[in-house]
N, C-alpha and C positions, 0 to 999 in steps of 0.2 A: 488620435487610433487611438483607440482602447486596445491596453496592453494583457495579452493570455499571459501567464505561465506555463508551460507545458514540461508534462511531466515520462515520466519513460512509465515503461510497462511492465510485464510481470518478470520476477522472475526465476521465480519457481520452474515453471512448463516449460521456460524455452530454454534451462539451465539444461532438463532431464532430457531435452532435446538434439541436445548436441555433443551429450556425455555420453561414454560408450561404458559407464559402468552400471549396475544394477540397481533400482529403484530401493530408496530402502527408508524405514518412516524418518529419517534426518531430514530427509528429503534435499532439500539446495545446502542444510549444513555439510551434507557427508562430500557433497562436491566444493566447496567452500575451501576444507578440509585436503582435498585430495587432486582437485585439480582447478586450485584459484585462477589459471589465467585465464582461464574459458570466464570465471564473473567477471573478470576486466576490460576481458572482449566482448564482453556483453553490456558491461558499462559503455565503454568505448561505440561499440555498436548503435546503444541508444540513444548516445549523444550527435552523435555522427547524424540519424535520423531529423533531429532539433530538439530535442529532450535540454531543459536545460535547471531541472533536477532530478537526479538519479538519486533514488533509497540503497541505502546497507542491504547489501544480501545479511541480515539478518536474522531474519523471516522466524525461520525454526531454530533457532541459539537461544532462546527462553531454561532458563532453570530449572522447571518442572518437567519439560520436553526431555532436556539433557537428563537429564535424572531417570524420566523412564526408559531413556536408554542404553543406559547406564556411561550414560559420556559427560557427566560433569566435569570431568577436570580439564574439561575440552574449552569452557564459557571461556575462556581467557582467550588464548587463541585464536577460536571463530571470530571470534572481535577485532583481536587484532589484524587478522588476514582480511575482515572487511573493509575495516578501516584505510588500512593498506592497498587494497583493487580499487575503490571509488578511487583517492586522494588520487594514486598514478592514473588513473583512466581520465582524470580532470589536468591532468597536466600534460599527457599526453593526445588533447586533444588539439590545445592552442586555445578553448576559447575562451574570454575573461569573467564571462557573466554565467559559467554552470554551477550552481549551487551544492550540495548535497545532504541528503535528509535522513534524519536518524531512522531509527524504525522500529517503535511499542508497539507488538502486535498482541493478541491474545498469547496469557502466556499456556494454558493448558492446549486449547483445541479450538480452533476456527470454526465459525458459527455455531457452537454449543455454550451462548452463554451461562448455561448449565452445570458444565463443569467447572465455572470459574472457581477461584479461590474467596476467599472473603476480603473486605477494603484494603483493609490495614494489613494483609501478606502481598496482597494483591502492590499495593504501594511501595511495601520495601525493595520485592523481585523488580520494580521500574527503576524504584530508583537505581536500582543495580546494574541495569541494561541502559540507563542514561550516563551515567558516569562511565562504562566502558565505552559509549558513543559517541559524547560528549566531545574530544582530542577531534576526531574528522568532521563535525559536521554543523552545517549553519541555520537548520530550522532540523523541527523533529515532528514527526508523525505518525500519529497514535492509532494506527492503521484496522482493520476489518474489525472496528468494537461493534459489537449484536447486542451490547446491554449500559445501560447507563450506570451501572457501578466499575466495567470496565475502561470503559472512557475518563472517568472522574478520576480513579486511581491513576490512569498513563498520565494520564495530561497534568496530575499535578505534580506527577517526578519530572516531567518533561520542563512544566514553568520554573520548577526551582533552579532551569540551568541559565534562566534569563534569554533565551532563545526564543524566536515564534514557533509558533504551536502549530498544527493541524490538529485536528478530531476528523476521524472518516469513519463514518460510522454505516454498518451494512444492515441492509431493509430484507425482508423476504419477499423472497421471488412471486411468493404468489399472493399477497395480503401486503402491499406497497408501501403502504403506510404504519406500518409495527418493525420496531427494530425485528433482530431475530429473536431475542429474549419474551415479544411479547408486547413487551413494554411500544408506547404509538412515540411516533418520529415527532409527532409536536413536540411531548413533553418533554424528551430529550433536548431538542432543540432551546427549550425555555429555559433547561436545568442546565445544561452546557454552555449558552451566551451572556452568561454569568462569570465564568473563569475566569475569565480573560483571555481566551484563547483567540489565534487571530483570521482561522477557517474554520467551518464547517464542512464537510461535504460528502458524500456516500462513492461506497466505492463495493468490490468483491461483491457483486449482487450483477444480477442482467439490466444488460441497457435498460427494455423495457419498462423495469422494475424502476429504477431511476426517472424515467421521465415521467412516470406515474407518478414518482411522492416527490418532484420537482414543485409541487404550489404549494406542500409545506415546508419544504429547504428553504424556500425565497423569501419566505418569512424570518427565518435568522436575518440578527444586524450587522452578522460578521461576512467575514469575504466567503462568496461560496462555488461550490466544485463538484467534480467528480473522476473517478475514474473506475471504470466497470469491469466486468470477467468476460471469458467466452465460453463458461462451458454449459451444455444442456441442462446439470442441476448440480445441486451440491446435496443432496437427498445421503447418497452414499456414502459419504466419509465419515469417519468414525473416529474420536481419539487414536492412534498407533495405528490408522492406516496409512499402504502408502497411495501417491497420488495418483496408481493406475486405475483407482475406480471411477476415477471422473473420466469425463469424457472431452471431447471439442466439439463446438456446435458447426456445422458446415455453411451457415447461412452469412457467418459475420467475419466477410473478409475486410481489409481492410480501408476499401472503400465504404464497405455498407457501416461497417463503427464507427469512421469518420462521419457521413450522415447523420448518428444520433448524437454525437457527440456538440457536432454547429447547433443542433437544437436544442442543447444545456447552454452555449454560446450566448444562441441569441436571446437567452434569455435570464443571461444574470451572472449564469459561470464562469471567474476571473483564474479559474485551478481544471486543467485539462488533462487528459491521459492514461493509461489503462494497466489495469490489474491480468488474473491467472489468461492466458492463452491472446493476450493482447503483446504481439512482438514489436519490432523493430519496424517493420514495414505497414505497421499500424500508426505509430506513431510519424511518421513522415507523410502517411497518406493524412494523417488531421495539419499534421502543421501546413503543409501545401492546402489543405482546403482554409485555413486560418489566412494563408498568406491572400487568397485567392479573392476571400471575404473582408481584405481590408483591415484582417488585428493586426495587430504588431506583436512577434509571440517575443520571450523572454524567457 
């Protein structure tokens, strides 16, 4: 029986739906500071839905983003709270096989690799984040990487911890064999395969874009997988904006999302989950579909 690692879904959008706070550019970091119980509860809901890897709620807690919002002094606190929320959710779940993934995201802005820092600056920041997240983490996911530079710097810092490292690349929704930097997915996989990471997956792109990119991803020598988003488009989001400018698709309910994801599983994916706008109900539907198809979820 094939084993599939089932991830959680997106934290940020789901937290904003559950919170009564005004949306801010700090996004999920604001909720981490002010409503940490919401974060713990969402982790718990994903675990109950079947996820066996949950990701720390640190996506927007990078030094460059916090500097922009004049909140750099909260860096340590944000990571301590995120570590504790995930550890508490795992402990309360009663499940012995739930792993916690550290999150190394784009340092400045999602989907805008032109805003990236130099490799040396990026590596320094990623080492700082890796040190903060390492105590609670079983593995590292370098996620929503939109350029080879971002992915290389993040994975280099993560690999220094000695823990498993997964690289999650974001592809263009309208030119699916390109990263959002314009670099080809083919060249990215060729370079990243040589870094010693455990897996290369696609994330935070539309499911249709991931499906079209699959023939290229399958050429990787690593484990492969995917976790898509449920946005209609990401074109309106710019650095410093709030996520209110993004809209959720109305045609991507739990069953529909599971159908997309099962295509990836049937074509070699061993790591599956969801990204922005993919909630616990989507993960439950995906788990049910996996079990019904004879897969073992862990």
